[in-house]
N, C-alpha and C positions, 0 to 999 in steps of 0.2 A: 704573246707578248711575253717577252722576260720581266720577270718580278725583279730583277737585279737591278734593272736602269732605276725606275721608279724609285725604289727601297734605299738605293745608293743616296740618288738626287736628296731625297726627305731625309737620309741622316745627315747630309752636310749642311740643311736651311736649318734642322733641329739642332744642330751644333756651334752653328753659327747665330742663332738665337739666343741658345744659351750663355754664349760669352758676351753677348750684347747687355744681357740681364745681369751677369756677373762682373761685368769689367765698366758698365759706365754710370755714369752719375745725374746725368741730364735724364729728367721724369720723361719726357718725351721719347727717346730715344730708346730708354726701357719698355715703354709702350708699345714700340713698332718693332725690338725685338722679340716680345711676348707675341704678337700678332705673325712674327715669323715661323716662329715655333707652333701656333697653331696651323699654318700654312703647311708646316711639315707634315702634322698629323691628318688634314685634310687628305693630301696627298697619297698617303699610306693607307686611309680609309677608301678612298676612291680606286688607287690600285690593288688592294686587296678583294675590294668586290667585281671586279673585271677579272681577276685571276681567277677567282672562285667559281665565278658565271653563276652569283647567287641569284635565283629570282626574284625575290624580293628586293633587291637592291640595297639592303642595310645599308652596307658601306655609304653609300651615295644619299641617303635620308640621314644619316649621323652626320655628313658634311655641310649637309643644309642645316642643321639643326645648330653645329658648332660654328657655322657662317654668322648667324644670327646672334648667338651667345658673344663672339667676337664683335659684331655690329655695337651691342648694346654696351659690353664690356670698353671698348675704344672710345664711344661717347660718352660715357659716365668718366671713365680716367681723364681724358682731356680736359673736362667739364672740371674736375678736381686740378688737375694741374694749371688751367690756365688761372682759375681763383687763387691758389697757392702764389701764383706768380705775379697777379695782380695787388695781394696784399704785401708779400715779402719782398719783391723785387726779383727771385731766383726760383730756380727749378731745379735746384740740385737735391736731389734723392737723402745725401750724407746730413746734410744741413736743417732738414726738417726733423725737427724732435720736438713737436708742441705736444704731441701725444704722450710724452716719455715724462715719467716722473720725476721727482728732484733730484734722486739718487743716481738715477743713469743721467742725468744732464750732467751733474757732477763728476761722474766716472768718465765719461765723454770728454771732459775739461781736463782733467788730470790724467787721463790714460790710462787708468785702474783696469784691471780684467772686471769681465762684467759676474766673473763667477765668485770675486770676494763678496761678501755680503755687506751689506752698508751695518754700522752702525746703529742701534737701537736709540731711539730720543730716548734721553733720562726721565724719568717720572715726576711728578711734583714732592714727592716723600722722599726720592732717593737728593733730590737737590736741597731739600731741607736738613737732612743729616748729614750733607757733605758742608754745607754754608755756602752754597753756591745758588742763592736767593734770583739773582740778577738773572740768569741763563734762563 
């Protein structure tokens, strides 16, 4: 068996999944793209296992482990996406900022880059010396 055919197919599957993760905004499509990337890895594991004629079949054992992890990942990920959709009414990855702090939310609204440090809040002593007690 030529190793090039499954390797090229796995590379195409992985690149398609990577494009899906980077370009999609819907969380379910992102999860599907991650599954596509995992299937590309599984194809490589089995192809190299057959090509190397491993007596322990380590590639196939790792593939079974990866399939089990992928099933758990998709179950938990899909339940989280469904809960977010039920509570918010959308499953857009870019609009999910509930776990972000207030500075990150303000930067996202104004379009400021994340590398710019946020101004530190004034302490009580600084407010008293400047006469800005209402702040």
